Each structure stands twice: as C-alpha cells, then as structure tokens.
C-alpha positions in Angstrom: 72.1 164.8 38.9 74.6 167.2 40.6 78.1 166.3 39.2 79.7 167.3 42.4 77.5 164.9 44.4 78.2 162.2 41.8 81.9 162.7 42.2 81.6 162.5 46.0 79.5 159.3 45.8 81.9 157.7 43.4 84.9 158.6 45.6 83.1 157.3 48.6 82.4 154.0 46.8 86.0 153.7 45.8 87.1 154.3 49.5 84.6 151.8 50.8 85.7 149.2 48.2 89.4 149.8 49.0 88.6 149.6 52.8 86.9 146.2 52.2 89.8 145.0 50.1 92.3 146.0 52.7 90.3 144.2 55.4 90.1 141.1 53.3 93.8 141.2 52.4 94.7 141.6 56.1 92.9 138.3 57.0 94.9 135.2 56.4 92.3 132.9 58.0 88.6 133.3 58.1 86.3 130.8 59.7 82.5 131.2 59.4 79.9 129.4 61.4 81.9 126.2 61.8 80.1 123.2 63.3 81.7 119.8 63.7 82.2 116.8 65.9 82.8 113.1 66.1 80.1 110.6 65.2 76.9 112.1 66.6 78.6 114.1 69.2 79.0 117.8 68.3 82.1 119.5 69.8 82.2 122.9 68.0 79.2 125.2 67.7 78.9 128.1 65.2 82.6 129.1 65.6 83.5 132.2 63.6 87.1 133.6 63.8 89.2 135.9 61.7 93.0 135.9 62.0 95.2 138.7 60.6 98.4 138.0 58.7 101.5 137.8 60.9 99.6 137.7 64.2 99.8 135.2 66.9 96.7 133.8 68.5 96.7 131.9 71.8 93.8 129.5 72.1 92.8 128.7 75.7 90.2 126.5 77.3 89.7 123.5 79.5 90.3 120.0 78.4 87.5 118.9 76.1 86.5 122.4 75.1 87.2 121.8 71.4 90.6 123.5 71.0 92.3 120.6 69.2 89.2 119.9 67.2 89.2 123.4 65.8 92.8 123.0 64.6 91.9 119.6 63.1 88.9 121.1 61.3 91.0 123.9 59.8 93.6 121.3 58.6 90.9 119.0 57.2 91.5 116.1 59.6 87.8 116.2 60.7 85.1 117.2 58.3 82.9 120.3 58.7 79.2 119.6 59.5 78.4 123.1 58.4 80.3 126.3 57.9 83.3 127.4 55.9 87.0 128.0 56.2 88.9 130.5 54.1 92.7 131.0 53.7 94.1 134.1 52.0 90.7 134.8 50.4 90.2 131.3 49.0 87.8 128.6 50.2 89.5 125.6 51.8 86.5 123.8 53.2 82.8 124.4 52.6 80.3 122.0 54.1 77.3 123.1 51.9 79.4 122.7 48.7 80.9 119.5 50.1 84.3 121.1 49.4 87.3 119.8 51.4 90.9 120.6 50.5 93.3 117.7 50.9 96.0 118.0 53.5 98.8 117.7 51.0 97.4 120.7 49.1 97.0 122.7 52.4 100.7 122.2 53.0 101.5 123.5 49.5 99.2 126.5 50.1 101.3 127.3 53.2 99.4 125.7 56.2 101.1 123.4 58.6 99.6 121.6 61.6 101.7 120.2 64.5 99.8 117.9 66.8 100.6 117.6 70.5 102.2 114.2 70.0 105.1 114.2 67.6 105.1 111.9 64.6 108.8 111.2 64.1 110.5 108.1 62.6 112.2 106.7 65.6 114.9 104.7 63.8 115.9 107.6 61.6 118.3 110.4 62.3 117.4 114.1 62.8 118.5 114.9 59.3 116.6 112.0 57.8 113.4 113.0 59.6 113.7 116.5 58.3 114.3 115.3 54.8 111.1 113.4 54.8 109.1 116.6 55.0 110.5 118.0 51.7 110.5 114.9 49.5 107.6 116.5 47.7 109.8 119.3 46.4 110.9 118.4 42.9 113.9 120.8 43.0 116.9 119.2 44.8 118.6 122.6 45.1 115.5 124.0 46.9 115.5 121.0 49.3 119.2 121.7 50.2 118.5 125.5 50.6 115.6 124.9 52.8 117.5 122.4 55.0 120.5 124.8 55.2 118.1 127.5 56.4 116.8 125.2 59.2 120.4 124.4 60.3 121.0 128.2 60.6 117.7 128.9 62.4 117.9 125.8 64.7 121.6 125.2 65.4 120.6 122.6 68.1 119.3 120.4 65.3 122.5 120.8 63.3 124.6 119.7 66.3 122.5 116.5 66.6 121.7 115.9 62.9 123.2 112.3 62.9 121.5 111.2 66.1 118.5 108.9 66.1 115.1 110.4 67.0 114.6 107.9 69.8 117.7 109.1 71.6 116.5 112.7 71.9 114.9 114.6 74.7 111.3 115.8 74.5 112.3 119.4 73.7 114.7 118.2 70.9 111.9 116.1 69.4 109.6 119.1 69.4 112.3 121.1 67.7 112.5 118.4 65.0 108.7 118.5 64.4 108.9 122.3 64.2 111.8 122.1 61.8 109.9 119.7 59.6 107.1 122.2 59.5 109.3 125.2 58.8 111.0 123.4 55.9 107.8 123.9 54.0 107.9 127.7 54.7 104.4 127.9 56.2 102.4 131.1 56.2 100.1 129.7 58.9 101.3 127.4 61.6 98.8 125.5 63.8 100.6 124.3 66.9 98.9 122.1 69.6 100.5 122.4 73.0 104.1 123.0 72.1 105.2 123.0 75.7 103.5 119.8 76.8 105.9 117.6 78.8 108.9 119.9 78.4 111.3 121.1 81.0 111.8 124.8 81.6 115.1 124.7 79.7 113.5 123.1 76.7 110.5 125.5 76.8 112.9 128.4 76.7 114.7 126.8 73.7 111.4 126.3 71.8 110.3 129.8 72.8 113.3 131.3 71.1 112.4 129.5 67.9 108.8 130.6 68.1 110.0 134.2 68.5 112.1 133.9 65.3 109.1 132.4 63.4 106.9 135.3 64.6 109.5 137.9 63.5 109.6 136.3 60.0 105.9 137.1 59.6 104.4 133.6 60.0 100.9 133.6 61.5 100.6 131.4 64.5 97.6 129.8 66.2 98.8 128.1 69.4 97.0 125.9 71.9 98.7 125.9 75.3 97.9 125.4 78.9 101.1 127.1 80.2 99.4 130.4 79.4 101.8 132.7 81.4 104.7 131.6 79.1 102.8 132.8 75.9 100.6 135.6 77.2 102.9 138.5 76.3 104.0 136.7 73.1 100.5 136.4 71.7 98.7 139.3 69.9 95.3 138.0 70.9 93.8 135.5 73.3 90.8 133.5 72.2 88.8 131.2 74.5 86.8 128.1 73.9 84.3 126.8 76.4 82.0 123.8 75.7 82.7 124.3 71.9 81.8 127.9 71.8 84.2 130.8 71.1 84.8 133.6 73.6 86.8 136.7 72.7 86.0 139.3 75.4 88.0 140.2 78.5 90.9 137.7 78.0 93.7 140.2 78.0 95.0 139.4 81.5 96.1 136.3 83.3 93.5 136.8 86.1 90.7 137.1 83.6 91.9 134.0 81.7 92.0 132.0 85.0 88.4 133.1 85.8 87.3 132.0 82.3 88.9 128.6 82.7 87.1 127.9 86.0 
C-alpha cells in the first residue's frame, strides 16, 4: 500500500475523530427520540434536541404543547417511555435500559430545575430558604462562600435576607428560587416561565440576573410566553407543537407568532 496514501488516510481519520470529539464536547445536553406522557396519554413524540455549552435556548409553544413536560423529563420528574437523555457525554436516563438518575444526583452533576410555581418555605426568612438548598454540602466553609457569592450577585436578596418569604413580592420570590438554584453552581438551568405573574419592574430585575448567569457560562433552557423579552437574549428558539419539536424559521417574532397560531 502507498505509504503516502496511508499517511493521508491516517491523518484524515485523526481529523474526523477530533471533529467528532469536539462536537461531543460542545454538547452539554443531548436528547434522543424522547417519548413520554402521563398515564396512557402521550404528550411528547420522538423529541431529539442537542444543546451546546453556554448557550441559551428559548422554548416556545401554546399551552399544552409539552414544554413543561420536556423539562420534567430531563429532570427525571416524569419517566421516559422510550428514548435517552445525555448530559456532558454521560447517560442520565435511558428507557430501554430502565436507567433513571435521581434528582439529587442530577443536582450534584450540575442540573437545576425551576418550576413555574416557586416552592419556598413561607414561614422562613430569605436567608433560611437559601440555606436549605446547600445543606447537602458537607463543607461549612463552602456553604458560606456560596452564600456570600449570592449576596454579591443578587444584592436585592441581601437587603431582605431577614424578611419572611410570605412578605415578599412575586419578583422577589422568583429571585429567591433562582438564588437557591445558583447556590448549587449549575451548569444547566431549566427555567419554566420565569416572568409569569411579574410586573415590568420585577421582570427587568430578574432579567439582569439571567444576563449575569449567561455571562458566567451557564447553559439555560427557558420556557416563556413573554417572548419579546427574551428573543434577543436567547441564542436559539425551539418550538413545540402537539408534543413535536420544531426548529425551523423561528428567528423572528413574526415567525414565532405564526407558529403559535
């Protein structure tokens, strides 16, 4: 065999393998042929999606299209009927292998899920609520450092750290939920309708925090109906209609509006 040809073939194989490795490394989330639902009702059909590290995905769709169900499936709240979910090259959930990663382990791996309705302890202060999300950390010094970082990143929470959760506005409560998630230093943040029920002022306050999170390199997958607020913030817009994924022609507000009709 021609040595020159052999060298070319070997070099090409190395380039191909490096290219594949680079592509794999750039993906933080990889969903393949995901099907799931509730009881006998299927709500997601053959959903496949790849999300690159540090990118922000805006997930749009009408009510009942399966958006929240997709986030819940990623976070293991609802089981997969079939398909697979990968995170940083490792399998999280695989229906065929009956593999499902526990939510506590997902948090440890760097995944956080924030549902639309906050889950705060009403009779506890802002500081106490935040502290509940880092009790699993064995190092007290690390707990204090993480909390100090949140005070710095979200001064509005520091100003109200001794107030009870049930005395706070909707925007402030969202900030606590976000702070509780950030205390765990997530690499992937799944956020279901962050702006729901918020005033314009509170939306702006939350938006500033999301911008800081994005700048720090955290990958975001956000469900939101107030699309205009996030359209320029997101790197990519993905649509869901009747449980099926749509990725084409969703770059402009007009096209998104047409998709939602």
